[in-house]
N, C-alpha and C positions, 0 to 999 in steps of 0.2 A: 354419548358413550358412558356407560355406568362405570363406577370405580371398580366393581367386582370384575367386569370384563377386562378393564385395564390391568388390574393386578394379576390376572390369570395368564397374561401373555408370557410365553416362554422366552421370546426374543424381543429385544428392543427394535423398534421400527425407525429407520433412518431415511429421511427424504433428502436428496441432494440435487442441487443444480450445478451446472458446469462440469458434468462428468466426462465430457470429451475434451476439456481444456487440460493444460499442463498439470495444475495442482489437483483438479477434480479427477482426472483419469488415474493419477498416481494414488489418490485416496480410494478410488474404486478398487484398484488392485490390492491395496492394503486391507480393505474391508473383506475382500475375498478370502483372506487368511483366517478370518474370524466369523465365518457364516454360521458357526455353532451358537453365536451370541446375537447376531444381528439379522434383520430382514431389511433389504435395501430397496428403495424406490427411487428411480432415476428419471428425471425429466430431461429429454434431449430433443434438439431440433432435428426433424426427419430429413436431413440432407443425405446424399449418397455416401459422402465421406463418413458421416457419423454412424450411419447404419452399418457400414463395413467395420468401423472401429469397435462398435458395441456388439457385433454379431456373436463373438465367443461367449458373451454373457447372457444372451437372450434366452437360452434354454436352461440356465443354471437355477437350481432351486433357491428360493429366498431372495431372488433378484427380479424386480419388475421394472421394465423399461416402458415409460409412457412417452410416446412421441408427441411433441407439442412445442409450445412457445412460452417462454417466461413472461411474455407480455400479454398472454391470454389467461384471464382470470380462471376460466373453467378448466383449462389445462393444468394450471398450478394447483387448483383445489382437488382435482382428480388425482394428481400425482401425490400430493401431500396426504390426503385422506386423514387417518388418525395417527400420523407419525408422532413418535415421542421426541425426535430430534429433527430440526430443520437446519441443514448445512447449506447456507447460501454462498456458494463459491463462484457461481457463474456471473458473467458480465462481459462487456467489451473492455479490452485492455490495450495498453500501448504496445507497439506503435500504431496498430490499426485505429485505436481510439483517437489518435491525433489527427487522422485524415478525415474522420467523420464525427466532428464534435457534437452536432445536433442529435445525431442518432445515439451517440454514446450517452448523452445526458438523458435522453428519453428511455433508453434501455436500462441503464444502471440505476437511475432514480426510480423509474416506473416499476421495475421488477421488485425492488425492495419494498415499495409501497404496497404492491399487490400481496406479497408474502405476509407482511405485517397485518394487513386487513383480513386476510383469510384466517390467520391464527386467532385474531381478536374475535372472530365470529364463532369460534369453536367453544363448546361448553366447557371443555377442559383447558382453556387457553392458559391458565396459570401454571399448568403442568408442562406445557410445551416449551422446549428449550431451543432457542434460535441462536445460531452461530453465524455472525456476519463477518465476512472477510473484507477488511478495509485495506488500506495501502499506505506504505511509507511515503507515497507521493502526497498524501494529505499534509505532510509537514514541510514541504518545499525544500529549498536549498539550505544546507547547514554547513557553515564554514567556520574555521578557527575564529575565536576560541570555543565556539559552541557547536562543534562537530559531533559532540555527544548529545544524545537526546533521550527522552522518556515520555511515557504517557502523561498527559496534562500540559505538555508544551504547546505553544500556539499552533493551531490548525490554520494553515495558510497555503493556498495553491499558487505555485509559481506562475508568473505571467505566461500566457499561452498554453498552460497545462490544463486543458479542458477535461481530461481524464480525472485529474485530481479534484477539480470542482465537482464532477459527477460523483466521485466516491465520498466526498465530504457531505454532499446533500443526501446521498443514499444512506449514509451513516446516521444523519439526523432522523430519517424515517424510523430507524431502529431504536435509537437511544431516547427519542422523545415519544415513543409509541405507548408507553405505560404498561408494556408487557412485564410479567413477573420474572421471566428468565430469558435474558439476552446476554450476549457477550460480543465485544468488538475485538477482532484479532487483526491488527494492521500488519499485513504481509510485506516483507521486504522483497528485494530482487530474488527470484527463484533460480537456483542452479539446477539444471538438468541438461540432457544432451541437446535440446533445442537451442540452448545458448550458443552452441558452436556453429549454428547456421544463421545467426542474427548479425554477423559482421557485415552483411550486405545491406543493412538498413541504416540510413543516415542518423537515426537517433543515437547510434553508437558514439557519434562525435558531439552530442549535446552534453556529454558528461565530462566535467573538468578532470584533468589528469590527477589532481590531488583531491578530487571529490571522493567521499567515503561512503561505504555501504557495508552493513553487516548482512551478508547474504544468508539465505535459508535454502538448504538443499530440498529438493522435491520429496525425497524419501522422509526427511524429518517432518516436513509439512504434512505428508500423508499420515504418518504415525500420530501426529498431533490430532488430526481429525478423528481417528479411531479412538484415541485415548480420552478425548473429550466426552465420548459417548460411553465411557466405562463406568464402573460402579463406585469408584473412589474419588470422584470429583467433589471437592468441598462446596457447600452452599455459597460461601463468600466469593467463590470464583465468578458467579453470575453477576451481571450488572457491572462488569469490569472492562477496562481498556488495557489491552496487552499488545506488545510488539513481538512479532515472530522473527527470530534469528537463530542461526545455528551456532552462536557462541563466539568466543574470542578468536578462534582459528579462522573464522570467516569474516573478520573485520578487516577489510582490504581498502586500499586506495584504488582508484580506477587504473592508475599506472601499474600497480601490482597485479590487479585483475588481468590487465592486458598481457602482462608478462606470463602469468600462469596459463592464460588462454592460448597464446601463441606457442608457448613451449609444449603444451599438451598435444598440439597438432603438428609438431615438428617444424613450425614456421620460424622465420628469423625473429629477432627481438623487435620490440615496438620501435626502437630507434631506426631500424632499417626499412620499415614498411609504412610508417606514419611520419607526419610533421606535427610538432606540437601546436602550431597555429591552426590546425584543423579542428582542434578540440576547444569547445566553449570554456570560458573561465568562471562562469557562475550560472545560476538559474536552473540547475537540474537537481531533483530531490535526492536525498540520501543522508544518512547519519549512522554513527555507531550507537548502539543502545546501551544505556546504563541499567536497563531493567528487563532485558530479554531472558535473563536467568530466572526471573520470577515465574515465568511460564514453564520453563524446564523443571524447576523445583516442584511444581505442582503436578505436572503431567508427564514428565520423563520421556520425552519423544526424540531426543537427540542421539545420533549414532556416535558422536564424539570422535571424529577422525580429523586429520589435518586437511587443509585446503589443497595441499600438494597431492595427497593421496586421492582426494576426491576428483581432481582434474585428471589425474592419471587414469582413474576408473572410467571417466567419461571418454577419454581418448581411446581406451581399449575397446569401447563399444561402438566406435565409429565405422561407417561403411568403408569398404575397401578403397574407394577412390580418394578418401582423405589421406591415405598412406602415401599418395603421390605428392602431397603438399611440400615435403622437403626437397623434392626435385625441381620445384618451381623457383626460378631466380628471384631474388628479393625485389629487383626493379620491376618485375612484372606484377608481383603482389602489390607493391606500392602504387603502381599505375592503376590497378583495379580499385584499391582503397580510395585513391584520389577521386575516381569517378563516383564512388559512393558519397564522398563528402561534397561533391558538386551536384548531387541530385536535386532536382526541382522540388522534390517532396520532403523538404526540410533539411537539406544539406547545408552545413555551415559555410562551405566555400561558395555555394550558390548565393547565400545571403551577402557574403562579402564582395561578390562580384556583381551585385545587383543594386543600383542606386535607389531602388524602391523599397528596400528591406531595412531601412535605418532603424526602425523600432525593434525588429528582431535582433539586429546587431547590438543595439543598446541593451536589450534584455539579457542576452547571452554573453556579451563581451564588455559591456560598459560603454564603449564607443568604437567607431571605426579606427580611431587613432590607437586606442588601447589594444585592439586586435593586431594592428600593424607592429606593435612593440613587443609581441610575444617572443620573437627571436627563434634561435635554433635550440636543439637539445642541450647544448652547453649552457644556454642562458636560463632555462626554466628550472624552477624549484621542484624537485621530485621527492623531497624528504617526507617521511611519515609524520603526520600531525601528532600532537601529544596524546599519549596513552592515559593521561590523568584527566578524568572528566571535569569539566566546568559546568555546573548545573545552572539552568535558567531559574530565575525567580518567578514563582507562580502567583505572587501577589497576596498570599495569605499564609498563615502559620501552618505549614504542612506537617509539623510535628504533633499537632493537635489531633487526638483520636477523632475519627469520623463522627462518632456518636456525640461529640461535644461541639461540633461546628454549629455556629449560630449566626444570626442576622448581621452581627458586626463583622464576621469573617466575609460575608457576602459583600458588604459595603467596601471593605478593603480590596477585595478582588476586583470589584467593578471600578473602583477609583484607579487602580493600577492599569486598567484597560482603558482609561480615559472616559469612563462613563459613570453610572450610578445604579445602585439597587433601589428601585422605586418602592418595592414592598417594605413595609414597616416592621413586619414580624415574620417569624417562621418557627416551626417546631424544631427545637434543638436536635441535631443529628438527622433530620429528615432531608435527604438530598434528592428525593424523588417527587416532591410536590413543587410544581412550577412556581416561580417567582416572577415579578415584573422587573424589567431592566431597561436602561436607556444607554445607548452607545454615544461616543463623542460626536457623532453626526446628527444626534437628535432622534434616531430611530428607536421607537419603543417596541419591546418584544417580550414574549413569555418564554421562559426556558427553565429546565430543571437545574438546580445547583450542581448535580452530578455531571451534567453535560458541560457546564462551564468549568468547574474546578478539576474534575478528573479526566474529562475528554479534551479540554483545551479549546472548546468551541466558544464563539461569541456571536456577534450580530450577523445574521444571514444576509441582510440587505447590503452589507458592506463587502460581501464575499465575491460576487461574480465580476465580470468585466465592468469598467475598463482597468481593473487591477491597480487601483489608486493607493498602493501601499505606502508610498513615500508620504503622501498627504495624511494617511491614517496614522502612520508611525510617529508623526510629530506630536500626537496627543495620546497615543497608546503605548505606554512603556513596555507592556507585555509583548506586543508585536515588535517594537523597536529593537529589542534584544537580538532578534534573529535578522531582521531586515538590514540593519546597519552594519552587520558583519560583512556584507558584500555590496552595500550601496552607500553613497554619500548623502548626508541630510539635505544637500542642496541640489540633488538631481531632479527633483520635482517630476517624478516619473508617472506618466500616464500612457497605458498601452491600449490599443484598440484591436 
């Protein structure tokens, strides 16, 4: 495609995956408010459900729907065409991803690889802007005093979180691609009306009561996608890692989230419908962000309302039968919730009642004995963790301007991770030329300094199962900061 043809385009062309999912569909709706500026190309799986969902958009001008599969290279190439922006939102997500780990890995990593390869084959590949939606799951469980986090913190998938592993490896495909314009946006928990229907999934009880999350509303997320494609995005935005969150009002503990959720539906308080022993005490991802305002200050996507207002809005849009919830006796709701917690598909009470689930119990509770000591609502700590951030050490001088970072900074970062930087030299300030590294396990690998320092990544060979984090943390101070907030140095944990 010639530059003249490119420059004559009246509208920016945006290719999007995942347009039938929660975030993708909201983004589609938001883009429809700005079709004077954009032409949309959507790749969607041709299921009966998806065809019905996208039917209202099929005849709209400047929207093209390509029915196909993200795992089919020809379908992706056809849908992308000469798009200026590639918004890769699609993929398998939890809780479905937990039940199909092999498929999740294949889809999430494979689709990212295909998209990157197709962009690299384009003559104008340096002009194409790729937006990859990562996940807060990549950062694992964060507990006091490190319940606050930021980009550059250790990337670590919680034991049994195959979804997180898939997102980490998919992110590698993007950040190590060599593309000129990419950005990683690590999405938090998304608030939208579908959250009100998810209480029937046992994953609800994997989240500790004092676990924290800075939620992102689906409307904010959609505005973010549109604004990224706007005219005023600074060049330094690209090749960056950012956390998506809706701000201080949406920094909630899980207990507070349950309060807001139950109240919005007119249901009894959490104390009347749950037992604290149903909830795991560790091993679920989540943190409050110290740096989510950075994205807001650049792209101005937040609505800036309170969490209470937002939950009320969700409740106002519920189907009529939800209005019957206040009529249900609390003991009936509690009985139904207990059955969810006892589900064979990941229910915490199922694990605790099954002698064969000791490793799951260890991962999510510490031990069977620890789980038995949780006690009643009067016994558990439901206080809010500190609102004053305690930052993790990233192992190098972060106050140093990026353009001044040099080989000695790489050596320090590697040493803090229990390894070494094998490369002897680097061009000062060049974070995008790969260096050679070695981890504490003796694995040698090539990786860009930006991926290590700014992304929080390290050795890929140490990442997947059997989740030997206790062993790794003994030599990796970077990882140990997070791992030992919820684990003892003597646990010697190995999960299969």
